[in-house]
N, C-alpha and C positions, 0 to 999 in steps of 0.2 A: 504493500499500500503506499503510495506516494506521501511524503511527509509535508503537513500543512507549512510548517516553518522550519528552516534550516536551523539546526541547533547553533551553529556558529554566528546567526544572525538573530539568535533569540534575545539577547540583550537590547538590540536597536528595536525589535518588533515590541517587547514589552515597553520600552522607552516611549515608543510611538503611542501605543495603547493607552498609557498613563497621562499623555499630552492631549489625546484626543478631545477629553471633556473641556478642558481649558481652551481649546481652539474654538470650539462650539459656543462658549461663553464669552468670547473675546470682546464681545460688545458691550458687556458689563464690567470689563476689568481695567485697570488703571494703567496709566503711563507713568514713569519714573520722575519721582520729585527731585532726585540727585543723579548724577552720574560720576563715577571716579573713572576719569578719561585716561589716565596713564601716569608717568611712563611706564612701560614694561621693565620689569626685573627693578622696580624700585620701592616696593612695599605695598602695593595696591591689595594683594591678597590678605595680607595682615590687616589692614585697615577695613576693608569690607567685613573680615571675619569679626573685628571689634564692634563695628556698627551694628550688625546684625543680634548682637547681644543685647542692645539698648532696647527696654520695654516698648518705645514708640517706632522703632523701626522693624518694618516688615519685608523680608528679604526678596528678591527676585527668585524663581525657581531653580535656577542656577547663577553663579558668580558672573561669568562671562557670556553674555548673550551674543555678542558680536553682530549686531543688527546694523551699525552704522559702518561696519567696515566690510562684513563678507556676506550678510543675508538680506539686503536691501530688497531684492527682487521677492522676497516671500512676503512682503507688505506689513502694513502696520498691524494687522490684525494678529498676525504670527507673533508681532513682538508684545502687543498686548497679553497673549497668552501666557507669557512668561511672570505676569505680576497678579497681585492679589485682585479680589474684586471689589467693587465698589460697594456693594452691602457688607462686606466684612469691614471695610473701612467705616462704614456708619456704625456698626456694632461697636468698635473699638473707640470710636470718637464720641459716639452719643450715650451708649449703655456703659462704656468702661470709664468714659470721661477722660480720656489721655489723647494727646497728639497722635498722628500716624502719618508716616513716611515711608515710601518704599523708592528702591533704587537697585541700580546694578554698577558693576566694576568690570570694563572691559578695556584692558590697559592698552589696546591697540588704536582706540579711536584718537588719541592725541595725534598720531603718525599718519593717518589715513586721509588722503586729500579730499574726498568727498564729505567726511564726517561732520565739520563744522556747519556747511551749509543744511544737510539733513537733520542734525541735530535742533537747529533753529527750526526749520520747517516741522518738525515732529513734536518737541518738547522744549517751546522757545523760553518758558520760565524756569526751566530745571536750572538747580545750583550744580556748578562744574568744580570738582575736585582734581587737582594735579600734584602727584609726587614727583620730585626731579631730584636724581641722585647723580654724584659725580659721574659725568658721561665715560670716563675711563673706566671706573669700575661697572658702570652699568653695562658698557661692550663687553667688557670680560665676562660678567655675570651671564648675560645672553649666550655669548660663545658656549660657555658651559653648559647651560641648559639645553642648547640646540644639540651640541655634541652628544649628551646623556640620551638623548630622543633618536639618536642617529638622523638627525635632520641635516649635520655637520660632519665631514669627514677630513677636513683639511685641519692643518694645525693653526692655532689662533693667528700667528704672523702672516701666515699664507691666506686664510680666510681675510683679512683685513686687504692685503694686496689686491685680491680678486674681487673685493666689493663692487668697485666701479664698473667692472665689467658684467659682473651679475646682475646688477641692477640698471644696467643701461637699457632706457626706453621703457622700462616697466611702468614708471610713474604716468608716463605719456599714455601707455595703454590703459591704464586705470581711469584717467582723467577721460579718455574717449569712450570707455565702456565700463559703465557702474559695477557690472556684474563680473567683471575680470578679475580674477584672484590670483595674484602673482606669488608664485612660490618663493621665490628668492626675496621679493620684498617683506615677506612675512619672516622668513627664517634666516636671511643672511644680511640683515640691514644694521650691522654692528656699530660703524660710524654715523649712518644716516639717522639712526634713532637719537642719537644724542645730542645732535643740532636743535636744540630745544627752541631757540629763538625764532626760527624759520616756522615751527609747527605752532608756536603759541601766537605768533603775529597774524596766522589765518584764524584763530578762535577769537583773538581780541578785536579782530575786526568786527565780528558779528555779534559779540556779547560784553556787556559791560565789565568792568573790573570788579565790580561788587558783586557781581553773579559768579565769580571765579575765585576759589581758594587756592593758591599756589604755596606748598610745602617742600622743605627741604628733606629730603629721605633720610640723611644723615641725623637730623633732629628727631625724626620719628624713631629712627632705630635706637638712638640713645636716651630719648625721654618720652616713650610712647604715651605714657598716661598723660603728660602735659599737652602734647599734640592732639591726642583724642580729644580732650577737652575743647581745644580751640576749634576742632572739626565740628564739635556739637553746638557750639557758640555760632558757629558760621551756619548751620543747620536750623538754627533757632529751636533746639532740644534742649530738655533740662540736663543737668549735670549728670554723669554717670560714672561710677569708679567700678571698674572690673576687677575681678579676684586675680587675675593674672594677664599679663600681656605677652602671650606666647609669640614668637615669630613663626610664621607660616612661609613655606617654600623656600626656607634658609638653605644654603649649600655648602659644603665644604669641597675647596679645591685647591690646588697648587698656586702658589703665589707667582704672579705675573712677572716676567721678565723685566728686570729693572730697565734695560735700553728701551724695550717696547713701552714701557710706562712712561718714560722720559719723551719719547716721539708723539705718543698719544697726548700728554699735558700740553706739547707745543701745538698740536694739532687742534685741541678744543679751545685752547686759550681765547683766541679772537672771537670765537662763538660764544663764550662763556661770558666775555665782556659785553657783547651785543644783548646777551639775555640780560645781564645787569641792567643796563639801559632801558630795556624794553619795560619790565616789569617793576624796576625800582627796588629791587631786593638784592641784597648781598649775599652771594652764596659761597661758603668757605671751601671751596675747591682750589687745590694747587694744579 
């Protein structure tokens, strides 16, 4: 007898079954009040995990929905299916008498060319949270992450050398076709993702500075409780102290070659200077 579902595809099948009711009720589901838009490997997972422990925050059904970078063609109804319903919000705000926010964290949004415009069209009043890490450390962390998942086979220095060739023309293809998903743009953009000034400039053209909270990852790593309270204040949520501030997605790996670090410091120095001038914040990066 023919199997109804291939066992190897069973997890995907069950995931689709579980999601089906949410898709059918998309019309009564919410859109996010806040977005953690990046940057990748800068602490976004930890911040999202902390936020969903707050009694006034309801999480999306998965941390990274990736709607504004890779799933635009699936439509806003598909996006709504990832969030709680309006009746549930009514219950929390009216019956329980507390504030209610929902949001998601897709760390690629900051970097993707279509994302600012599409966020403005879909959730124009959403508050935007950005975590920025020393781009040298961020690049090396991304490399280690990609290598661990077998998306990268080159040595770090080789990958840096090959990045211009790998990414050549990819951004233009994405601008020409919103549905185009670039493998190299997603997995091999070690230097490009660290040029924060160019990325933030796109967002700041469309959103007010008051709508954005830009944080330094190193501050978050060193003083998670203090930075978390700052985020709650930005979201107009009551203070909440967590039992612990466990780091998520932290990874142990070998120290970067000193000569490579010096070269990357030199590469990013003018970009970091432009970033300071753009946002009016001093980032303590060498």
